[in-house]
PDB file of N, CA, C, O and CB in Angstrom:
ATOM      1  N   MET A   1     -22.471  -8.110  -9.115  1.00  0.00           N
ATOM      2  CA  MET A   1     -22.257  -9.682  -8.471  1.00  0.00           C
ATOM      3  C   MET A   1     -22.087  -9.545  -6.927  1.00  0.00           C
ATOM      4  O   MET A   1     -21.657 -10.550  -6.360  1.00  0.00           O
ATOM      5  CB  MET A   1     -20.761 -10.518  -9.112  1.00  0.00           C
ATOM      6  N   GLY A   2     -22.336  -8.556  -6.237  1.00  0.00           N
ATOM      7  CA  GLY A   2     -22.731  -8.462  -4.968  1.00  0.00           C
ATOM      8  C   GLY A   2     -21.342  -7.675  -4.207  1.00  0.00           C
ATOM      9  O   GLY A   2     -21.446  -7.282  -3.045  1.00  0.00           O
ATOM     10  N   HIS A   3     -20.203  -7.516  -4.897  1.00  0.00           N
ATOM     11  CA  HIS A   3     -18.796  -7.126  -4.760  1.00  0.00           C
ATOM     12  C   HIS A   3     -18.891  -5.352  -4.497  1.00  0.00           C
ATOM     13  O   HIS A   3     -19.678  -4.823  -5.282  1.00  0.00           O
ATOM     14  CB  HIS A   3     -17.863  -7.640  -6.301  1.00  0.00           C
ATOM     15  N   ASP A   4     -18.347  -4.582  -3.716  1.00  0.00           N
ATOM     16  CA  ASP A   4     -18.199  -3.177  -4.049  1.00  0.00           C
ATOM     17  C   ASP A   4     -16.989  -2.764  -4.537  1.00  0.00           C
ATOM     18  O   ASP A   4     -15.938  -3.227  -4.094  1.00  0.00           O
ATOM     19  CB  ASP A   4     -18.450  -2.409  -3.020  1.00  0.00           C
ATOM     20  N   ARG A   5     -17.026  -1.985  -5.357  1.00  0.00           N
ATOM     21  CA  ARG A   5     -15.824  -1.520  -6.375  1.00  0.00           C
ATOM     22  C   ARG A   5     -14.539  -1.073  -5.378  1.00  0.00           C
ATOM     23  O   ARG A   5     -14.632  -0.032  -4.727  1.00  0.00           O
ATOM     24  CB  ARG A   5     -16.371  -0.035  -7.458  1.00  0.00           C
ATOM     25  N   GLY A   6     -13.289  -1.953  -5.292  1.00  0.00           N
ATOM     26  CA  GLY A   6     -12.257  -1.283  -4.794  1.00  0.00           C
ATOM     27  C   GLY A   6     -11.640   0.172  -5.300  1.00  0.00           C
ATOM     28  O   GLY A   6     -12.253   0.949  -6.033  1.00  0.00           O
ATOM     29  N   ALA A   7     -10.218   0.407  -4.732  1.00  0.00           N
ATOM     30  CA  ALA A   7      -9.780   1.390  -5.585  1.00  0.00           C
ATOM     31  C   ALA A   7      -9.032   1.069  -6.679  1.00  0.00           C
ATOM     32  O   ALA A   7      -8.387   0.029  -6.817  1.00  0.00           O
ATOM     33  CB  ALA A   7      -9.149   2.216  -4.967  1.00  0.00           C
ATOM     34  N   THR A   8      -9.108   1.811  -7.321  1.00  0.00           N
ATOM     35  CA  THR A   8      -8.393   1.934  -9.096  1.00  0.00           C
ATOM     36  C   THR A   8      -7.017   2.892  -9.231  1.00  0.00           C
ATOM     37  O   THR A   8      -7.002   4.105  -9.024  1.00  0.00           O
ATOM     38  CB  THR A   8      -9.712   2.853 -10.332  1.00  0.00           C
ATOM     39  N   ILE A   9      -5.833   2.046  -9.637  1.00  0.00           N
ATOM     40  CA  ILE A   9      -4.585   3.161  -9.592  1.00  0.00           C
ATOM     41  C   ILE A   9      -3.918   2.680 -10.676  1.00  0.00           C
ATOM     42  O   ILE A   9      -4.042   1.536 -11.112  1.00  0.00           O
ATOM     43  CB  ILE A   9      -3.545   3.248  -8.198  1.00  0.00           C
ATOM     44  N   SER A  10      -3.087   3.681 -11.200  1.00  0.00           N
ATOM     45  CA  SER A  10      -2.355   3.705 -12.485  1.00  0.00           C
ATOM     46  C   SER A  10      -1.710   2.474 -12.253  1.00  0.00           C
ATOM     47  O   SER A  10      -1.814   1.931 -11.152  1.00  0.00           O
ATOM     48  CB  SER A  10      -1.368   4.967 -12.806  1.00  0.00           C
ATOM     49  N   VAL A  11      -0.793   1.773 -13.532  1.00  0.00           N
ATOM     50  CA  VAL A  11      -0.029   0.894 -13.369  1.00  0.00           C
ATOM     51  C   VAL A  11       1.203   1.512 -13.070  1.00  0.00           C
ATOM     52  O   VAL A  11       1.929   0.716 -12.475  1.00  0.00           O
ATOM     53  CB  VAL A  11      -0.049   0.077 -14.344  1.00  0.00           C
ATOM     54  N   GLN A  12       1.763   2.685 -13.254  1.00  0.00           N
ATOM     55  CA  GLN A  12       3.129   3.354 -12.598  1.00  0.00           C
ATOM     56  C   GLN A  12       2.781   3.362 -11.030  1.00  0.00           C
ATOM     57  O   GLN A  12       3.529   2.885 -10.177  1.00  0.00           O
ATOM     58  CB  GLN A  12       3.485   5.110 -13.215  1.00  0.00           C
ATOM     59  N   THR A  13       1.538   3.972 -10.767  1.00  0.00           N
ATOM     60  CA  THR A  13       1.403   3.657  -9.308  1.00  0.00           C
ATOM     61  C   THR A  13       1.976   2.462  -8.409  1.00  0.00           C
ATOM     62  O   THR A  13       2.849   2.453  -7.541  1.00  0.00           O
ATOM     63  CB  THR A  13       0.165   3.566  -9.165  1.00  0.00           C
ATOM     64  N   ALA A  14       1.023   1.292  -9.028  1.00  0.00           N
ATOM     65  CA  ALA A  14       1.321   0.042  -8.788  1.00  0.00           C
ATOM     66  C   ALA A  14       2.605  -0.005  -8.611  1.00  0.00           C
ATOM     67  O   ALA A  14       2.962   0.046  -7.434  1.00  0.00           O
ATOM     68  CB  ALA A  14       0.918  -0.792  -9.675  1.00  0.00           C
ATOM     69  N   TYR A  15       3.553  -0.098  -9.537  1.00  0.00           N
ATOM     70  CA  TYR A  15       4.852  -0.252  -9.666  1.00  0.00           C
ATOM     71  C   TYR A  15       5.591   0.353  -8.447  1.00  0.00           C
ATOM     72  O   TYR A  15       6.289  -0.275  -7.650  1.00  0.00           O
ATOM     73  CB  TYR A  15       5.255   0.313 -10.922  1.00  0.00           C
ATOM     74  N   ASP A  16       5.254   2.002  -8.432  1.00  0.00           N
ATOM     75  CA  ASP A  16       6.235   2.602  -7.515  1.00  0.00           C
ATOM     76  C   ASP A  16       5.536   2.252  -6.049  1.00  0.00           C
ATOM     77  O   ASP A  16       6.236   2.224  -5.037  1.00  0.00           O
ATOM     78  CB  ASP A  16       6.469   4.343  -7.831  1.00  0.00           C
ATOM     79  N   LEU A  17       4.291   2.021  -6.009  1.00  0.00           N
ATOM     80  CA  LEU A  17       3.934   1.365  -4.448  1.00  0.00           C
ATOM     81  C   LEU A  17       4.807   0.053  -4.031  1.00  0.00           C
ATOM     82  O   LEU A  17       5.367  -0.138  -2.951  1.00  0.00           O
ATOM     83  CB  LEU A  17       2.223   0.821  -4.394  1.00  0.00           C
ATOM     84  N   GLY A  18       4.774  -0.902  -5.303  1.00  0.00           N
ATOM     85  CA  GLY A  18       5.490  -2.202  -4.831  1.00  0.00           C
ATOM     86  C   GLY A  18       7.123  -2.129  -4.673  1.00  0.00           C
ATOM     87  O   GLY A  18       7.867  -2.846  -4.004  1.00  0.00           O
ATOM     88  N   ALA A  19       7.443  -0.922  -5.592  1.00  0.00           N
ATOM     89  CA  ALA A  19       8.960  -0.865  -5.323  1.00  0.00           C
ATOM     90  C   ALA A  19       9.600  -0.695  -3.724  1.00  0.00           C
ATOM     91  O   ALA A  19      10.542  -1.183  -3.099  1.00  0.00           O
ATOM     92  CB  ALA A  19       9.449   0.389  -6.164  1.00  0.00           C
ATOM     93  N   VAL A  20       8.436   0.359  -3.440  1.00  0.00           N
ATOM     94  CA  VAL A  20       8.646   0.959  -1.875  1.00  0.00           C
ATOM     95  C   VAL A  20       8.451  -0.271  -0.921  1.00  0.00           C
ATOM     96  O   VAL A  20       9.357  -0.701  -0.208  1.00  0.00           O
ATOM     97  CB  VAL A  20       7.416   2.260  -1.420  1.00  0.00           C
ATOM     98  N   TRP A  21       7.091  -0.838  -0.978  1.00  0.00           N
ATOM     99  CA  TRP A  21       6.675  -2.206   0.005  1.00  0.00           C
ATOM    100  C   TRP A  21       7.237  -3.112  -0.342  1.00  0.00           C
ATOM    101  O   TRP A  21       7.128  -3.914   0.585  1.00  0.00           O
ATOM    102  CB  TRP A  21       5.339  -2.731   0.083  1.00  0.00           C
ATOM    103  N   TYR A  22       7.973  -3.677  -1.341  1.00  0.00           N
ATOM    104  CA  TYR A  22       8.844  -4.747  -0.985  1.00  0.00           C
ATOM    105  C   TYR A  22      10.515  -4.258  -1.029  1.00  0.00           C
ATOM    106  O   TYR A  22      11.341  -5.163  -1.139  1.00  0.00           O
ATOM    107  CB  TYR A  22       8.508  -5.988  -2.049  1.00  0.00           C
ATOM    108  N   GLU A  23      10.887  -3.170  -0.963  1.00  0.00           N
ATOM    109  CA  GLU A  23      12.491  -2.804  -1.345  1.00  0.00           C
ATOM    110  C   GLU A  23      13.070  -3.832  -0.356  1.00  0.00           C
ATOM    111  O   GLU A  23      13.780  -4.698  -0.868  1.00  0.00           O
ATOM    112  CB  GLU A  23      13.107  -0.987  -1.011  1.00  0.00           C
ATOM    113  N   ASP A  24      12.920  -3.871   0.709  1.00  0.00           N
ATOM    114  CA  ASP A  24      13.689  -4.464   2.063  1.00  0.00           C
ATOM    115  C   ASP A  24      13.174  -6.219   2.453  1.00  0.00           C
ATOM    116  O   ASP A  24      13.630  -6.993   3.294  1.00  0.00           O
ATOM    117  CB  ASP A  24      13.154  -3.270   3.586  1.00  0.00           C
ATOM    118  N   ARG A  25      12.084  -6.390   1.470  1.00  0.00           N
ATOM    119  CA  ARG A  25      11.517  -7.625   2.174  1.00  0.00           C
ATOM    120  C   ARG A  25      12.274  -9.079   2.376  1.00  0.00           C
ATOM    121  O   ARG A  25      11.992 -10.043   3.086  1.00  0.00           O
ATOM    122  CB  ARG A  25      10.336  -7.918   1.441  1.00  0.00           C
ATOM    123  N   MET A  26      13.245  -8.854   1.544  1.00  0.00           N
ATOM    124  CA  MET A  26      14.122 -10.199   1.614  1.00  0.00           C
ATOM    125  C   MET A  26      15.205 -10.196   2.927  1.00  0.00           C
ATOM    126  O   MET A  26      15.782 -11.220   3.291  1.00  0.00           O
ATOM    127  CB  MET A  26      15.064 -10.336   0.094  1.00  0.00           C
ATOM    128  N   SER A  27      15.346  -9.135   3.445  1.00  0.00           N
ATOM    129  CA  SER A  27      16.020  -8.430   4.553  1.00  0.00           C
ATOM    130  C   SER A  27      15.756  -9.469   5.543  1.00  0.00           C
ATOM    131  O   SER A  27      14.636  -9.909   5.800  1.00  0.00           O
ATOM    132  CB  SER A  27      15.469  -6.910   4.946  1.00  0.00           C
ATOM    133  N   GLU A  28      16.962  -9.871   6.137  1.00  0.00           N
ATOM    134  CA  GLU A  28      16.794 -11.015   7.510  1.00  0.00           C
ATOM    135  C   GLU A  28      15.846 -10.367   8.900  1.00  0.00           C
ATOM    136  O   GLU A  28      15.009 -10.914   9.619  1.00  0.00           O
ATOM    137  CB  GLU A  28      18.657 -11.393   8.235  1.00  0.00           C
ATOM    138  N   ASP A  29      16.376  -9.041   8.890  1.00  0.00           N
ATOM    139  CA  ASP A  29      15.496  -8.211   9.705  1.00  0.00           C
ATOM    140  C   ASP A  29      14.179  -7.599   9.452  1.00  0.00           C
ATOM    141  O   ASP A  29      13.641  -6.879  10.294  1.00  0.00           O
ATOM    142  CB  ASP A  29      16.121  -7.314   9.982  1.00  0.00           C
ATOM    143  N   TRP A  30      13.691  -7.848   8.400  1.00  0.00           N
ATOM    144  CA  TRP A  30      12.588  -7.162   8.102  1.00  0.00           C
ATOM    145  C   TRP A  30      11.265  -7.396   8.799  1.00  0.00           C
ATOM    146  O   TRP A  30      10.836  -8.547   8.875  1.00  0.00           O
ATOM    147  CB  TRP A  30      12.438  -7.324   6.877  1.00  0.00           C
ATOM    148  N   VAL A  31      10.748  -6.618   9.192  1.00  0.00           N
ATOM    149  CA  VAL A  31       9.429  -6.915  10.092  1.00  0.00           C
ATOM    150  C   VAL A  31       8.099  -6.315   9.262  1.00  0.00           C
ATOM    151  O   VAL A  31       8.542  -5.538   8.416  1.00  0.00           O
ATOM    152  CB  VAL A  31       9.571  -6.072  11.744  1.00  0.00           C
ATOM    153  N   PRO A  32       6.997  -6.366   9.204  1.00  0.00           N
ATOM    154  CA  PRO A  32       5.946  -6.341   8.573  1.00  0.00           C
ATOM    155  C   PRO A  32       5.747  -4.633   8.901  1.00  0.00           C
ATOM    156  O   PRO A  32       6.281  -4.312   9.962  1.00  0.00           O
ATOM    157  CB  PRO A  32       4.823  -7.525   9.081  1.00  0.00           C
ATOM    158  N   PRO A  33       5.216  -3.746   8.322  1.00  0.00           N
ATOM    159  CA  PRO A  33       4.766  -2.676   8.659  1.00  0.00           C
ATOM    160  C   PRO A  33       3.536  -2.336   9.540  1.00  0.00           C
ATOM    161  O   PRO A  33       2.517  -3.006   9.373  1.00  0.00           O
ATOM    162  CB  PRO A  33       4.693  -2.242   7.697  1.00  0.00           C
ATOM    163  N   THR A  34       3.549  -1.495  10.324  1.00  0.00           N
ATOM    164  CA  THR A  34       2.417  -1.387  11.067  1.00  0.00           C
ATOM    165  C   THR A  34       1.226  -0.872  10.251  1.00  0.00           C
ATOM    166  O   THR A  34       1.478  -0.318   9.181  1.00  0.00           O
ATOM    167  CB  THR A  34       2.693  -0.550  12.195  1.00  0.00           C
ATOM    168  N   PRO A  35       0.020  -0.991  10.627  1.00  0.00           N
ATOM    169  CA  PRO A  35      -0.779  -0.235  10.009  1.00  0.00           C
ATOM    170  C   PRO A  35      -0.677   1.429   9.840  1.00  0.00           C
ATOM    171  O   PRO A  35      -1.129   2.055   8.880  1.00  0.00           O
ATOM    172  CB  PRO A  35      -1.810  -0.590  10.569  1.00  0.00           C
ATOM    173  N   ALA A  36      -0.086   1.912  10.818  1.00  0.00           N
ATOM    174  CA  ALA A  36      -0.106   3.225  10.507  1.00  0.00           C
ATOM    175  C   ALA A  36       1.357   3.828   9.679  1.00  0.00           C
ATOM    176  O   ALA A  36       1.466   4.973   9.240  1.00  0.00           O
ATOM    177  CB  ALA A  36      -0.385   3.921  11.904  1.00  0.00           C
ATOM    178  N   GLN A  37       2.269   2.900   9.611  1.00  0.00           N
ATOM    179  CA  GLN A  37       3.455   2.823   8.682  1.00  0.00           C
ATOM    180  C   GLN A  37       2.680   2.495   7.145  1.00  0.00           C
ATOM    181  O   GLN A  37       2.915   3.282   6.228  1.00  0.00           O
ATOM    182  CB  GLN A  37       4.655   1.475   9.247  1.00  0.00           C
ATOM    183  N   ALA A  38       1.803   1.375   6.910  1.00  0.00           N
ATOM    184  CA  ALA A  38       1.332   1.306   5.729  1.00  0.00           C
ATOM    185  C   ALA A  38       0.661   2.353   5.377  1.00  0.00           C
ATOM    186  O   ALA A  38       1.072   2.953   4.384  1.00  0.00           O
ATOM    187  CB  ALA A  38       0.692   0.335   5.562  1.00  0.00           C
ATOM    188  N   GLU A  39      -0.348   2.780   5.963  1.00  0.00           N
ATOM    189  CA  GLU A  39      -1.164   4.256   5.387  1.00  0.00           C
ATOM    190  C   GLU A  39      -0.110   5.684   5.209  1.00  0.00           C
ATOM    191  O   GLU A  39      -0.394   6.641   4.489  1.00  0.00           O
ATOM    192  CB  GLU A  39      -2.525   4.760   6.742  1.00  0.00           C
ATOM    193  N   GLU A  40       1.025   5.576   5.960  1.00  0.00           N
ATOM    194  CA  GLU A  40       2.040   6.572   5.451  1.00  0.00           C
ATOM    195  C   GLU A  40       2.724   6.113   4.404  1.00  0.00           C
ATOM    196  O   GLU A  40       3.279   6.980   3.730  1.00  0.00           O
ATOM    197  CB  GLU A  40       2.991   6.969   6.395  1.00  0.00           C
ATOM    198  N   VAL A  41       2.848   4.998   4.068  1.00  0.00           N
ATOM    199  CA  VAL A  41       3.359   4.697   2.538  1.00  0.00           C
ATOM    200  C   VAL A  41       2.174   5.151   1.594  1.00  0.00           C
ATOM    201  O   VAL A  41       2.299   6.104   0.825  1.00  0.00           O
ATOM    202  CB  VAL A  41       3.719   2.943   2.253  1.00  0.00           C
ATOM    203  N   PHE A  42       1.128   4.476   1.691  1.00  0.00           N
ATOM    204  CA  PHE A  42      -0.273   4.965   0.762  1.00  0.00           C
ATOM    205  C   PHE A  42      -0.375   6.377   0.672  1.00  0.00           C
ATOM    206  O   PHE A  42      -0.518   6.890  -0.438  1.00  0.00           O
ATOM    207  CB  PHE A  42      -1.752   4.498   1.406  1.00  0.00           C
ATOM    208  N   SER A  43      -0.303   7.284   2.015  1.00  0.00           N
ATOM    209  CA  SER A  43      -0.540   8.839   1.854  1.00  0.00           C
ATOM    210  C   SER A  43       0.680   9.147   0.435  1.00  0.00           C
ATOM    211  O   SER A  43       0.391   9.647  -0.652  1.00  0.00           O
ATOM    212  CB  SER A  43      -0.077   9.867   3.679  1.00  0.00           C
ATOM    213  N   HIS A  44       2.107   8.647   0.907  1.00  0.00           N
ATOM    214  CA  HIS A  44       3.013   9.166  -0.065  1.00  0.00           C
ATOM    215  C   HIS A  44       2.429   9.175  -1.736  1.00  0.00           C
ATOM    216  O   HIS A  44       2.544  10.077  -2.565  1.00  0.00           O
ATOM    217  CB  HIS A  44       4.344   8.244   0.105  1.00  0.00           C
ATOM    218  N   PHE A  45       1.963   8.220  -1.837  1.00  0.00           N
ATOM    219  CA  PHE A  45       1.388   7.881  -3.037  1.00  0.00           C
ATOM    220  C   PHE A  45      -0.010   8.378  -3.631  1.00  0.00           C
ATOM    221  O   PHE A  45      -0.482   8.086  -4.729  1.00  0.00           O
ATOM    222  CB  PHE A  45       1.352   6.641  -2.953  1.00  0.00           C
ATOM    223  N   ASP A  46      -0.712   9.428  -2.366  1.00  0.00           N
ATOM    224  CA  ASP A  46      -1.973   9.712  -2.577  1.00  0.00           C
ATOM    225  C   ASP A  46      -3.107   8.837  -2.517  1.00  0.00           C
ATOM    226  O   ASP A  46      -4.195   8.978  -3.075  1.00  0.00           O
ATOM    227  CB  ASP A  46      -1.979  10.164  -3.559  1.00  0.00           C
ATOM    228  N   LEU A  47      -2.662   7.807  -1.679  1.00  0.00           N
ATOM    229  CA  LEU A  47      -3.424   6.940  -1.834  1.00  0.00           C
ATOM    230  C   LEU A  47      -4.351   7.114  -0.405  1.00  0.00           C
ATOM    231  O   LEU A  47      -4.045   6.644   0.691  1.00  0.00           O
ATOM    232  CB  LEU A  47      -2.650   5.634  -2.148  1.00  0.00           C
ATOM    233  N   THR A  48      -5.145   7.641  -0.612  1.00  0.00           N
ATOM    234  CA  THR A  48      -6.287   7.698   0.762  1.00  0.00           C
ATOM    235  C   THR A  48      -7.708   7.884   0.415  1.00  0.00           C
ATOM    236  O   THR A  48      -8.268   8.082  -0.663  1.00  0.00           O
ATOM    237  CB  THR A  48      -6.007   8.997   1.808  1.00  0.00           C
ATOM    238  N   GLY A  49      -8.085   7.781   1.482  1.00  0.00           N
ATOM    239  CA  GLY A  49      -9.753   7.487   1.399  1.00  0.00           C
ATOM    240  C   GLY A  49     -10.081   6.006   2.388  1.00  0.00           C
ATOM    241  O   GLY A  49      -9.278   5.350   3.052  1.00  0.00           O
ATOM    242  N   GLU A  50     -11.378   5.820   2.212  1.00  0.00           N
ATOM    243  CA  GLU A  50     -11.820   4.614   2.990  1.00  0.00           C
ATOM    244  C   GLU A  50     -11.030   3.534   2.746  1.00  0.00           C
ATOM    245  O   GLU A  50     -10.435   2.992   3.677  1.00  0.00           O
ATOM    246  CB  GLU A  50     -13.160   4.217   2.731  1.00  0.00           C
ATOM    247  N   PHE A  51     -10.919   3.059   1.382  1.00  0.00           N
ATOM    248  CA  PHE A  51      -9.795   1.436   0.915  1.00  0.00           C
ATOM    249  C   PHE A  51      -8.766   1.651   1.469  1.00  0.00           C
ATOM    250  O   PHE A  51      -8.116   0.639   1.731  1.00  0.00           O
ATOM    251  CB  PHE A  51      -9.249   1.040  -0.763  1.00  0.00           C
ATOM    252  N   TRP A  52      -8.247   2.809   1.827  1.00  0.00           N
ATOM    253  CA  TRP A  52      -6.693   2.542   1.777  1.00  0.00           C
ATOM    254  C   TRP A  52      -6.398   2.755   3.803  1.00  0.00           C
ATOM    255  O   TRP A  52      -5.327   2.978   4.368  1.00  0.00           O
ATOM    256  CB  TRP A  52      -5.660   4.117   0.414  1.00  0.00           C
ATOM    257  N   ARG A  53      -7.495   2.614   4.298  1.00  0.00           N
ATOM    258  CA  ARG A  53      -7.524   2.903   5.741  1.00  0.00           C
ATOM    259  C   ARG A  53      -7.467   1.659   6.456  1.00  0.00           C
ATOM    260  O   ARG A  53      -8.434   0.900   6.388  1.00  0.00           O
ATOM    261  CB  ARG A  53      -8.739   3.680   6.163  1.00  0.00           C
ATOM    262  N   LEU A  54      -6.309   1.312   7.230  1.00  0.00           N
ATOM    263  CA  LEU A  54      -6.189   0.089   7.844  1.00  0.00           C
ATOM    264  C   LEU A  54      -6.852   0.004   9.387  1.00  0.00           C
ATOM    265  O   LEU A  54      -6.868   1.009  10.098  1.00  0.00           O
ATOM    266  CB  LEU A  54      -4.694  -0.214   7.837  1.00  0.00           C
ATOM    267  N   PRO A  55      -7.418  -1.333   9.861  1.00  0.00           N
ATOM    268  CA  PRO A  55      -7.824  -1.229  11.272  1.00  0.00           C
ATOM    269  C   PRO A  55      -6.818  -0.892  12.350  1.00  0.00           C
ATOM    270  O   PRO A  55      -7.177  -0.809  13.525  1.00  0.00           O
ATOM    271  CB  PRO A  55      -8.386  -2.435  11.632  1.00  0.00           C
TER     272      PRO A  55
END
């Protein structure tokens, strides 16, 4: 359909990533992660490569 395939990860990895990504989201002093911080989280779960790189 004209779209490149993105990354594929296991359900467990998605769950684990989500647990880390959203663990403090409801905190009053929450701030979004910088691209570098986000890539560090991705790297922790071995999510590397072009798809996981942020501008």
